[in-house]
C-alpha positions in Angstrom: -10.3 -1.3 17.4 -13.0 -3.2 19.6 -11.3 -6.6 21.4 -13.6 -9.6 20.9 -12.7 -11.2 24.6 -14.8 -13.9 24.2 -13.4 -15.2 20.8 -11.1 -18.5 19.8 -8.1 -15.0 19.0 -6.8 -14.6 22.0 -6.7 -10.6 22.9 -2.8 -10.0 22.7 -3.0 -11.5 18.9 -6.0 -9.3 18.4 -3.4 -6.6 19.1 -0.3 -7.9 17.5 -2.9 -7.5 14.0 -4.1 -4.6 14.3 -1.1 -2.9 14.7 0.7 -4.5 11.7 -2.1 -4.1 9.4 -0.8 -0.2 10.9 2.3 -1.3 10.5 1.7 -2.4 6.6 -0.5 0.0 6.1 2.6 2.2 6.7 -0.1 4.3 8.6 3.1 3.7 11.3 5.5 3.9 9.1 9.2 2.9 8.6 11.3 4.9 11.8 8.4 5.7 13.9 7.3 5.2 17.1 4.2 3.0 17.6 1.9 3.3 20.6 2.9 3.5 23.9 1.6 1.1 26.3 -0.2 3.6 27.6 -2.0 4.8 24.9 -2.3 0.7 23.5 -4.1 1.2 26.6 -6.5 3.8 26.7 -7.4 2.6 22.9 -7.9 -0.6 23.6 -8.0 -0.9 27.4 -6.4 -4.2 27.7 -3.9 -5.1 30.8 -0.3 -4.2 29.5 0.9 -7.9 30.4 -1.1 -8.2 27.0 -0.2 -5.4 25.6 3.5 -6.3 26.3 3.0 -9.6 24.8 1.6 -8.2 21.8 4.8 -5.9 21.1 7.2 -9.0 21.6 4.7 -10.6 18.7 5.9 -8.1 16.7 9.0 -8.5 17.7 9.3 -11.3 16.8 8.1 -11.1 13.2 10.7 -8.5 13.1 8.1 -6.0 12.5 9.6 -3.6 15.2 13.2 -3.2 17.5 13.1 -1.3 21.4 15.3 1.7 21.4 16.2 2.0 25.0 14.5 5.3 26.4 12.5 5.7 23.4 10.1 2.9 22.5 9.5 0.8 20.2 9.5 1.5 16.2 8.9 0.7 13.1 12.0 -1.6 11.5 12.6 -0.3 7.9 11.6 -2.4 5.6 9.1 -4.1 8.3 6.8 -6.9 6.7 8.5 -8.1 2.8 9.3 -11.0 4.6 5.5 -12.6 4.5 5.6 -16.5 3.5 
C-alpha cells in the first residue's frame, strides 16, 4: 500500500484503515499477531511513531490488544460492533 503523504488523511489513519481492512476481511484472523512495528516500517516506509499512532487507533476501536513481550494481537470478535 502506498501512503498519500499530501492527501487530507494523515498517514497514521491511512495505515490504521489498511490494517482494519486486513482484520475485517480475515486476512489477519482473531488471535493472530499483526505485523510488528519493524515489519510495518519496512512495508509503509514511515516512522515508528506514526505506526504507534495507527496501532493506538485500532486499540481504541477494540480491534487489537497488546500482549506484553509477544506483540499486538487481533481481539476475538473484533470489528463486529460498527455503527
